[in-house]
N, C-alpha and C positions, 0 to 999 in steps of 0.2 A: 609881440610882446604879452598877449594874452596865451599863447602855448606854454611859455617859462614859467608864468604866474600858475598855469593850472595844475602844470607840472610840478610843480614847488608846493603846492596846497594839497596834492594828492600824497607826495612825498611827507609831508607833514604830518595828514592824515594817519598815515601808514605807523610811523613812529609813534606816535601820538597811543596810536589803538596797543601797538606792539607793547609799549610801556606800562600801557594799565593792566594789560596780561602780568607780565610781568610782575607790576605791584602784588598784582590778588596770587599769584603763584607763593611770593614772597608771604601774603600774609595768610596765607590757607592755613589749617589741619596740613599738619605731615605726618602720613603713613608710610612709615618702612617696614617693608614683608622681608625677614631672613628666613628662607629654606635650609635646612640640612643639607639638603641632596641636589641633584642637577638639572635642569628645565625638561627634559627628555624622559625623564623618570614618571613610569604610566601612575604613580600615587602623586608626585608633586601634582603632574597634569590632573588629577581630578581635582587635591586641593586647591589649586587652582581656579578651575572652571567655578568652585563654591565662592570664592572671594571673588571672582570677578560678575558672579550674580548680583550682588549689593554694590561693591563699586563703582561697575558701567552706572548706578543708576546715579551715582553722586561725584559729576566731573568736576566739581568746585574742591573736592581733596586732592591734593599734593600726593600723590604715590611716589615709591622707590620700590626695584625687586632688588635682592640681593640672593647669590648663591653660593653654597659652602663647598658642593660636589664632594660631600662626606660618604656617598657612597662607593665611590668608582676609588676613591685613597684613602688612607687610613694610617701613613707612618705616621710619625709625630711631627715631624719636620711642614709636611704639608697640612697638617690640623692647628700644627702654631700660627701658619702662614695665613689659614681661613681666619680664624679668628681673630688675629690680629687686622686683615682687612676690612671685617665686620664691624669690628670695633674701630676703625680709622674713618667708614663711614658714618656712625652714628657720631660721632664727636665733631667731622664737620659738616655735617648735615643737619645735625640737631634736631631727629624728629621728636614731635609732641608724643608717639605711640608709636612699637615696637610688634610687630606679629612675629612670633619665631616660630618658628615648623619645625615640628617631630625632633624627637628628644636632645640627638648630640648638642644641637642650638643652644637650648637650654644649657647644658652644663656649662659650655663655653663661651657665649654670651649673656643668657640670661641671669646667670647667678652674680656675673659682675654688677648688675644695675638693680639688686634690692633696695628698696627702700628710696629709690631714686627720687630727690626731692621734685622734679618737675617731668621725669619721664615715666609713661604706661608700658607695661609688659602687658601682652596676651597670647597665650600661648595654644599652639593647638597640633594633634597628631601627637601626643603624650602618651607611652605605654607605662611609665614610670608613676610610683606616688608624688605627687606635689613636692612633700616634703626632700626627697631626693634630689630637689635642686634648692632646697632652702625655701619655696615659696609657701610653703606653709605659714611661716612668720613674716613675711613681706604685706605691704600693704600699700602698694604698686602694681600688683601681678593678679590677673585671674587669666581666665582661658578652660580651654575645650578638652579635655581626658579623651584622647583614644583606647575603645575599648571592645576586645574582639568580642564578635557576636557567636558567646560559647551556648548560648542557648541555641540557636539555628545551627551550629556546626553539631552539636547533640541529637537535634531532630533528622540534620540530611543524616547523619551516620547510619542510624537507627533504618533510616528509609530503603539505604543501599543495603544495609546486612539482613533486610528481609528479602531483597531480590538475590540477595546471593545463599538464600535459607540457611542462615546463621542460627545457632541454637543459641541460647544465653544472650547473655552481653556481649559485643566484641569490643575487644583493648585496641586502644587507640596511641600510637608513641607520636613525639612531636621531637621533628629532626629538626637542627638550626644550626648557623655558621658561630662563630665564635665573635659576632660582632657587638659592639655596644645596644645596638637597638634590640636584637633578639635577648639577651644577658634582663635590661631595663624593663621588660612584658612577662618575665616567667612567674614572677610573684602574682599575677592575675590568676594563671593558671591554678598554682597551688590555693589561692581563696577561693576559687571555684569548685574544686574539686569534692567537698561534700554534694553538691548540686547536680552532679552529672545524673541523670535521668535512667539514659539509655546505654551510655558507654562505662568502660572500665577504665580508668586513666592510668597511663603508665608516666614514671618518670624521666621528663625531656632529655636528650641529649643532644650534644654539639661535638660539631666537627672542625678543624685549623686550614685543614686541606680538604681538596678533589677526591684525592683518593681516600681519604678518611671517611669522607663523604659516603664515597661508592660501598666500604664496608658497610659502615651504619645500615644503609637500604639496604642490601645482601642480606644483613642477619639480623632485620627487624620480625622476618615471618615466628620468629624464633617466641618472641613477645609479646607482636601484635598481630591486629586482622586487619588497621589500616594506616595509613602515616601520614601524617599532617605536616606542611610544610609552610611556612611564614618567612622565614632570614636567609637566605641562602647564595648573597649577594657579595660575600665577602670569604669566596673559598681560596685561597692561596693555590695556584696552581704547583707550586713547589712551597716545603717546610720551610719557614727562615725569608720563604721570598718573598716580593712586592705583589706583583701582578696575581690580580684575581683572574678566576673561570668564569666568560663571559655567564650571565645568567639562562640564555637559552640553550645554553650548551647544557650546562647544568638538566635543567629542567627534561633538556629532551632526552637525555642518557637515563632520568631516575624515570621517567616514565614507561620509557622501553625496559630498564630490566628490574624494575619491583615485582615483586610477586605477589605484590596485594596491592592493590590500590590506593592511590597516593590523592590527598585531599586538601586541596593549595586554602591557606588560612589570609588568600592578598588574591585580586581580580590580576595581578600581573603574573602571578602562578602560572596560571592558566591561556595567558596570553603567548606566556614561556615555552606551554605545552604540556600543561596537567591538563587530566580531564574535566576538574570542576572545582572553582571557588568559593568560600562563604569569608566574606570580608567585611571589614567597615565601611560603611560609605566616606571616603576621602571628601566628597563634594560637600559632606554636610559639616566635617572640622572646618574646610573653609567657609564657609559662609558663617560659622558658628561665631568665628573670629572676626568676620568681619564686622558681624552686625555689632560685636563688642568694642571692636575697636570706633566703629564711628559713632556708636555712643557715647564714648570716653570725649569724642573731639566735639560733642557736643553740649556738654558739660557734667552728662550722667557720673554720680561719682562712685568709685568703683566699688565701692561695697555694696552699690544696688545692680551687681552686677555679677551674682558668685558665680564660683566656677563649677562649670558643668558637665557631664559626660555622652558621650555622642552614643545615639538611640537605632539610629537606621545602619541597614546592613547591603551587602551589593550581591548580588549572583552571577555567575562565569561560567560559560561552558563548552567543552572543545567535541565536539560530536562525534572525530573518529576515534579518541581515543577513549567516551565512554562505550560508544560499538563496541570496541577491540575489546574491552574491560565486562561487555554483556549486560550493558546498564541501560535501561529504559526510564529514564525519568519523568517526572509528573509533571503536563504542560505547561504548569504555573511557573515551575524552575524555566521552562526555555523562552516564555514569555518575558519574564523579567530578565533573564539574562539578553534576550533580544531588543528587547525595549532600549536598553542603556550600551548598544552598538558593543557588546562583550559575550556574545555568541560565536565564535570559532569554531573553522572548517578542519 
């Protein structure tokens, strides 16, 4: 008789505890993280590192993660389905705060919830101006802007140019794909144009296909001494086709065939084969967004959380490619890259 009673008591305790957990979660502040891209993209991993740094300290929060996967798919049908899926999650789960990461999520999702009476929006990884998504007029939006570390790029190119025994100021040409992301950030280079100290800036060019990309790379020495690359993940194999060329294939070909040095503006470029990268710190984007979202769940008014710009940068290196180009970069560059596990053979 005692054993059945003991078993029943244990079951009742377990069910009661589970009920308390469920009730707690139901009343916990809800934060939904919506990424524009997929969880395996290195930039997303960096952003998630920053998000987890803060959120892991607050298990009382109720968190969900959703990925639009719009680096790998850009056709209209997939884009509409991705946006519809994210909106469905918002309507069913009713989060208190939505963190929208990278530009395309702002256009597809964020713009639909401007001045929402209950839900707050925190953006991160945004290259464009906030006004491009109506955020400058919204009372429920704040976030962190992704801004390229152009002064660091300027200094790095000047250092490499000295090693090449170049005369005067080197010319830099930015080559990209025709993605929404690449176009969204172009204004930044234009705004910075008068502040370049060591280089001469050429007008950016973009390719729709891998064959067009190859032509731009091969023709670059006529107008530039360095090639800069940031967005190259949406180069189509065939004109009008849907298939994208794998980014590692693009960068391996570029590094192998470019007649002038190639500098990445993302750490992913170096992972894919470029000799070096000077990039925005993705973890800072995630950390700042998490900090703002948490503050909002604690009752901090959104007007006390102004939009900020990212300030930290990352260095990544690929030793074999640097040696092949004849560069011997300062130890501090290598030490930084090695400390962040961004030095590649």
